[in-house]
N, C-alpha and C positions, 0 to 999 in steps of 0.2 A: 504494500500500500504506500503510495506517495503522499507525503504531507506537504501541503501548500502553505507557505508562509503568508501572513497577512501583508507583508511588504510586497509580495508578488501580485496581490489582489488590488491594492490601493497605491497608485503611483506616487502620491505625495509622501507615503511612508518610506519610500526608498531614497529620500534625499537627506543629506547631512546638513544640519544647521550649524552655522557659524555665528556665534554670539560673542560680542565683546562689550566691555564697559566703556562708556563715553564720559570723559571728564566734563562736568557741568561748566567749568570755566571756559572750555573750548567750544561747546555747543549745548544749547538747551533743546529739549524735545519739543515737538509741536504736535497738536492733535491730528493735524492733516497728514503728517509724515509718520508718526509713531503710535497713533491710537489714543484712546481716552485715558489709559493708565500705563504707567511704566514701573519698572523695578528699580528701586533706589538703594544705594549703599552710601551711608554717611558716617563720617568719623564721629564717634560718640565717646563720652567719658565712661569709666568702668561701670558705673551704676546703671547706665543706659545702653550698655553693649548689646543687650538682647533686642533692641529696637534699631540696630544699625542697618539691617536689611528689611525693606518693607515695600509694599505696593502703594503708589501714590497717584492721585489725579495728575495728569500731565500738566494741566494749567497751574498747578501749585508748586512745581519744581522751581520756578523763578524766585520763590521766596526762601529757598534753602541757601545755606552758605555755599556759594559756588566753589570756594577753595577747598571744601571738605566733602564734596558730593560727586558721586558718579552715578550714571543711570544706564539702563538698557531697555529695549523693548521687551515686553513679556513674551517669552517664547510660546509657540503653539504647543498644544498638548501632544504627547507622544502617541504613536499608533500602537494600540495594544492588540 
Protein backbone atom coordinates (compact mmCIF):
# COMPACT_ATOMS: atom_id res chain seq x y z
CA UNK A 1 0.00 0.00 0.00
CA UNK A 2 1.38 3.42 -0.99
CA UNK A 3 0.97 6.21 1.53
CA UNK A 4 0.38 9.66 0.03
CA UNK A 5 1.76 12.60 1.93
CA UNK A 6 -0.49 15.60 2.49
CA UNK A 7 2.31 17.64 0.88
CA UNK A 8 1.65 15.75 -2.35
CA UNK A 9 -2.05 16.59 -2.20
CA UNK A 10 -1.85 20.28 -1.27
CA UNK A 11 0.64 22.30 -3.37
CA UNK A 12 1.09 25.11 -0.81
CA UNK A 13 2.26 22.52 1.76
CA UNK A 14 5.28 21.70 -0.35
CA UNK A 15 6.80 25.18 -0.02
CA UNK A 16 9.49 26.21 2.43
CA UNK A 17 8.80 29.40 4.35
CA UNK A 18 11.60 31.90 4.91
CA UNK A 19 10.81 34.16 7.81
CA UNK A 20 13.10 36.78 9.29
CA UNK A 21 12.88 39.47 11.92
CA UNK A 22 12.78 43.10 10.76
CA UNK A 23 14.32 45.77 12.98
CA UNK A 24 11.59 48.37 13.64
CA UNK A 25 14.10 51.18 13.31
CA UNK A 26 14.74 50.07 9.71
CA UNK A 27 11.12 49.54 8.66
CA UNK A 28 7.69 49.52 10.28
CA UNK A 29 4.99 47.08 9.15
CA UNK A 30 1.89 48.26 7.29
CA UNK A 31 -1.53 46.68 7.19
CA UNK A 32 -1.48 46.70 3.38
CA UNK A 33 1.83 44.82 3.13
CA UNK A 34 1.89 42.74 6.32
CA UNK A 35 -1.68 42.17 7.45
CA UNK A 36 -3.66 43.31 10.50
CA UNK A 37 -1.38 41.66 13.08
CA UNK A 38 2.36 40.98 13.37
CA UNK A 39 4.61 39.04 15.70
CA UNK A 40 6.79 41.30 17.88
CA UNK A 41 9.95 40.77 19.86
CA UNK A 42 10.81 43.54 22.30
CA UNK A 43 13.68 43.88 24.73
CA UNK A 44 12.15 43.77 28.19
CA UNK A 45 13.48 43.83 31.73
CA UNK A 46 13.77 40.56 33.67
CA UNK A 47 10.36 40.86 35.33
CA UNK A 48 8.62 41.32 31.94
CA UNK A 49 10.65 38.80 29.94
CA UNK A 50 7.61 36.52 29.45
CA UNK A 51 6.00 39.36 27.44
CA UNK A 52 8.94 39.89 25.09
CA UNK A 53 7.30 37.95 22.23
CA UNK A 54 3.69 38.80 21.43
CA UNK A 55 1.16 39.35 18.66
CA UNK A 56 0.22 43.00 18.12
CA UNK A 57 -2.05 45.01 15.89
CA UNK A 58 0.11 46.25 13.02
CA UNK A 59 -1.07 49.83 13.48
CA UNK A 60 0.22 49.87 17.09
CA UNK A 61 3.86 48.95 16.34
CA UNK A 62 4.68 52.61 15.64
CA UNK A 63 4.23 53.29 19.38
CA UNK A 64 6.88 50.74 20.43
CA UNK A 65 10.46 51.76 21.12
CA UNK A 66 11.93 51.29 17.63
CA UNK A 67 15.44 50.79 19.05
CA UNK A 68 14.29 47.73 21.05
CA UNK A 69 11.70 46.14 18.74
CA UNK A 70 11.79 43.60 15.91
CA UNK A 71 8.74 42.30 14.03
CA UNK A 72 7.75 39.74 11.44
CA UNK A 73 4.61 38.71 9.62
CA UNK A 74 2.63 36.00 11.34
CA UNK A 75 3.51 32.82 9.45
CA UNK A 76 0.79 30.76 7.80
CA UNK A 77 -0.29 27.65 9.67
CA UNK A 78 1.57 24.45 8.85
CA UNK A 79 -0.10 21.79 6.73
CA UNK A 80 -0.96 18.85 8.93
